[in-house]
N, C-alpha and C positions, 0 to 999 in steps of 0.2 A: 813193529809195524802197526799192530793193533793199538798200542798206546799212542802212536803218532796220529792214526786215524781218529781215535777218540778225542784227542786234543783239538784236531782240526774241526771235528763235529761240534765240540763245545764252543769254539770260537765262532763258528757259523751260527749256532743257536743264539749266542750272546748278541751277535751283530743283528740277527733277525729280530730279537727281542727289543734291542735299542731302536731299530727302525720302526717297529710297531709302536713303541712308546712315542717316538717323534711324530708319528702320524695320528696317534690316538686323540680323540676329542675328550678333553678332561672337563668340559663345561659343566656337565650335570654333577659330577662328583665335587667340583670346586664350589658350585652354588650350595650344594648340600652341606659341605664342611663349613662354609662361611656362615650359613644360617644356624647350624647346630652349635658352633663353637663360640665361646665368649671371645670377642675381638676387642683388644685394648690398643688404642693408638695414643702414645704419650705426648703428642704435641700437635694441637690444632688451634690456630689463632682466630677463632670466631669472635672473642670479645673485642679485640683490637679492630677487626673488620667492622663490627657493628657499632663501635664507637665512632668510626669515621663516617658511616652512613647506616642508619638503622634499617634492618630488614627482618621480616618475620620468617625465621628459620624453621618454624613449625610447619611451614608450607614449602612447596617448590619455589626456589628463588632463581632468578635469571643470572645473578652474579655469584661470585664466591665458589668455594669448593665443597661447602657443607650445607646441608639442610636435612630435615627429618625424612622426607621421602627417599632421598639418595642414601642416607645412612641406613635406612631400613632395607633398601635394595642391596646394599653392600654387606649387610650383616654386622654393622658396627654397633657394638654394645656400650663401650666405655671410652669415648674420646676425652682425653685430658684437655680441659680448657686452659689455654695459656693466659695467665694473668701477667701480661707483659708491661714492663716499665721502661721507656726509652732512657738511654744512658745520659741524655741531656738533663735529666732530673736527679742524677746522682748527687748525694750530699745536700739535697734541699727537701723541705717539707712536702714539696709537690710529689716526690717519689711515693710516699705513703698514701697521699690523697689519690694519686692515679691508680694505684693498686686497688684501693677501695672502690673506685669507679668501675674498674674492670670486673671485680667480683660482683658489684651491683648489676652489671649487664647480664651476667650468668643468672643471677637471682631473678632478674626480670624475665628472662627467657623461661625459666622454670615456673615462675608464678603465672605466666600467661598460658602455659601448656603443661600442667602437672600430669596430664594423662600421657604425655610423650617424653618428658624430661624430668630428671631428679638429680639433685646434687648428691654426690657420693663421697663419704669421708673415710670409708674402710673397705677392705676387700669384701667383707660380708655385705656391705651396702651395694657394691657392684654386682655381686652374685644374686642378691635379692631383686635388684632392679631388672636383671635379665629374666628372672622367673616371673616377675610381674608384667613383663612386656613393655617396659619403659627404658629409655636410653639413660644410662648413668653419666653424670658429668662431674668427674673428679677435677680438682683444681691444682694446677702447677704454676708456681710463680717463676716467671722468666726475668732474671736480673734480681739480685739480692738487695738492691738499693732500698726498697721499702723497709728492710729490717736492719738498716745501718745505724739506727738511732740507739740501739741497745738490745740486749737479749730479751727484754720484755716485749719487743716488737715481734720476735720469733714466736713467743707464746701467743701473742695476740692473733697473728695470722694463722697459727695452728687452729685456734678456736674458730676463725672465720672459714676454715676448711682447706687451707693450703696443705698439700700432701707431698709436694717436692718443691725444692727451691734451686733454680739455676743460679749459681753463686754470683756470676757476673754476666755482662752482655758484651756490647761492642767496645766498652772502655773499662779499664781497671777501676775498681771502686774500693770502698773501705774494707771489703771482705777478701777480695781476690783479684789477681791480675787476669786480664782478658787475652785470649788468643789473638784477637784483632788489634790490640793496642801495642804499639811499639814501646810505650813507656811502661816499664815493669816496676811498679812502686814497691812491691813486696818480695819479688823473686819467688812468687808462689802465693800462698795464703798469708794474710796479715795475722798478727796475734789475735785480733778480734775475730777474724775469719775462722781460726781454729776453735775459738769458743762457740761461734755460731754452729759449726759442724757438730760439735759435741752436744750442743743444746738441741739441734735438730734430731740427732740420734735419741736423745732422752725423751723427746716428745713423740716421735714416730713420724717424722718428716723425712722423706727420701732426699739424699744429697745428690744433686745433679751436676755432673762435671762437663756437660756440653758448654761451649763458649770459653771455658777457662784455659789458661796457659798450660803447657806441659808440666812446668814446675808446680803449678797449683794442683794439677791432677795428682801428682805423686805425693804432695802434702796431704791431700784428702785421703789417699790410701793409708798413709801413715797415721792420720789423726782419727779417722772414722772407726767406730767400733762395730759397724755393720756395713754390708755391701752398698756402695753407691750405684748410680746408673748414669748413662749418657742418654738423655731423653730424646735428642734429635741430632745425632752425629752420624758420619759414615766413615769409611775406611780410607786413610791417607795413602794407602798403597796405590789407589787409582788417581789421586790428585797430589802428586809429590810437591812438598813445600807448603801445603795448605794446612796450617796448624789447627784450624777449626775442626778438621777431621782428626781421627785418632790413628796413631801409628800402630803397627803390628805389635810392638812391645807393650804399648799401653793397653791395647785390646786384650792381650794375654794376661797382663797384670790385673786388669779389671775382672776378667773371668776367674782368675785365681782367688780373688776376693769374694767371688760369688755374684758379681755384678753383671749388667747387661748393657750392650750397646744397641740402641734403637735407631734403625737406619732412616736417615733423612732422604726424602724424595727429590729435593731440589736438584735440578740438573747440574748446577755448579758444585754440588757435593759428590756427584756421581762420576763425572768424566773430566779428564784434563782439558779437553776442548772447550767445554762449557765453563769450566772454572776460570779460564783466562780470557773468555770472550769480552766481558765488560772492561777489563784492563786494556785490551786491544782497541776497543771502541773509544775509550777515553784518550788513549794515546793518539789515535787518528784525529780526534776532535781538536786536540791541542795543536797538532800539525796543521790542521785546516785553518785554525785561527791565525797561526803564525804566517802561513802562506798567503792568506787573504788580508792580513793586516787588520783583523777585526777583533772586537772585544767580546768577551763572554757575556751571554745573557741567557735567561731561561728559555725564551722563545727560540733563540738561535740554536741552543743545544738540543731542544726538542725536535727542531726541523732536521738537524744533522743526524740525530739518533734514528729518526724515521727512515731517512735516506740510507744510512749505514746498514740498518737492519734489512732493508729491501735488497741491498747489494751484497750483504753478508748475512744470510739467514742464520738465526740463532740455532746452534747445534744441540737440539733437545736430546736429552738422554732417553733411554727406553726402559720398558719393563725388564728386559734382559740385563740392563746395567744394574738395576736394583737387585736382581737375582744374583748377579756376579758379586755384589757386596756381601749378600747373605752367604753365598758359597764360600767367599774368602774368610769371613769370620768363623764359619763352621770348620773350615779346614785348619785354621790356626788355633782356635780356642774352643771348639765344640759347639754343638747345636744349642746348648743351654745358655749361650752367651749372646744371643741375638734376638731382636724384636723389631717392632714397627714404631717409628716416630716421624711420621710423614712430613710434618710442617705444612699441612694443608692450610690455606688462607694466610700463609706466612711467607711464601716464596714466589708470589706473583704468578706470572704466566710461565714460569720455568719448569713446571712439572713434566715428568717424562711421559712419552706416548704410552698409552695403555693404562696409565694410573692418574688420570686427570682430576678425579674427585673421589668422594667417599663411597661412591657406588662401585668402585673398582677393586675392592678387596678380593672378590672372586677371581679376578684376573691374576692377582699375585698368587693365590692358592693354586690356580691351574698351572702357572709357571713352575711352582714348587713341585707339584705332582709330576709335571713333565720332566723335571730334573731328577726325579727319583726319590723325593722326600716321602717318608711314611706319614700317614695321617697323625700319628702320635707326635712326630717331630714338628709337623706343621702347626699343631695345636700349641706346642711350646712357643713357637715363633709368634703366633697370633695373640697369645696372652699368658701362657703358662709360665714363661720365664720371668716376665714382669711381675706377675702375681706372686711368684716365689720370692722375689726381692722385697716386694711390698709386705708380704706376710712376715718375712724375717725382720724387717724394720719395725713392724707392729709388735712382734714378740720381744725384740730387744728393748723397746720402750716400756713394755709391760713389766720387764724384769729390772728396770733401772729407775 
């Protein structure tokens, strides 16, 4: 009887504790942790945003998801600037030219505000920038097309500051098949792609498997001498059939290699409803054209899209959905396998409620605290895991 009463008491105490945690305000602790901890976000599309329309991100901006005041408020220390090259430039000289322009935009931002921003090429650079009170801007190349001309291009962009390369984007290229492309040129990596991966390892450039096909992912694991990362992907468990996200088997395999999946905040990456929304809208548009006997035009599609969205509101994901992805990765692969790759400025207005811009990292921290994560594990998610991979890549390069 005493044992039974003790067990009942323990259950009651646990329930009480859980209720207290659910009602507790974690705001103060979350803000403290966000400001104390080095926060790395591995994918922010500021350069492409500024290429479309220049804005002074050293000040508060009315558009976009990133600027200096909001980054400061959120505790963001090291946002990887995405050096993005559209797939339409694959196989042309324009690919390299475009990457140069994107790097030039980051250099312009830094030159205009050296007291606020600094390009970072090493983990030590990132850590020093935090000590000096400036935001580090490491560079990640999204789409390997700019290095398609030969391994000398990999060396060149390493010297320019590129510290990860996403091997492909929306189309298969000379390096790798893309998860978005139904044409699989190589059934994984090309022979040249395998050379690129090895050269990246030798130089100290992280290999990014976001966007690549499943076959290419496994080719990377077989080819790479050091852990890769997924700079802005989420868990396919929540979006069945969406190859751009990672399956449980892939996440486990990445973790076994020592790699990290950085969770993408785009709603379409987070929930099945958001993932199929655009396809449903497009199907409805085609039906509308057929029913009305009308021909497609940009204006007509824009009008239809506005009306469709008014009648069928976009199913935004939430902070809890992001936390669910983190929980899932932790459950199947451990807390060392997950980080943040928000895709701010890269996923339009599809960001989840509670995480709408770079001022919101404390919201994520508060959510993690509410779900019972320790401060030590939260710091791993905010930067520790990514920095571990980056250091391993640097060490591998130093020894080869």
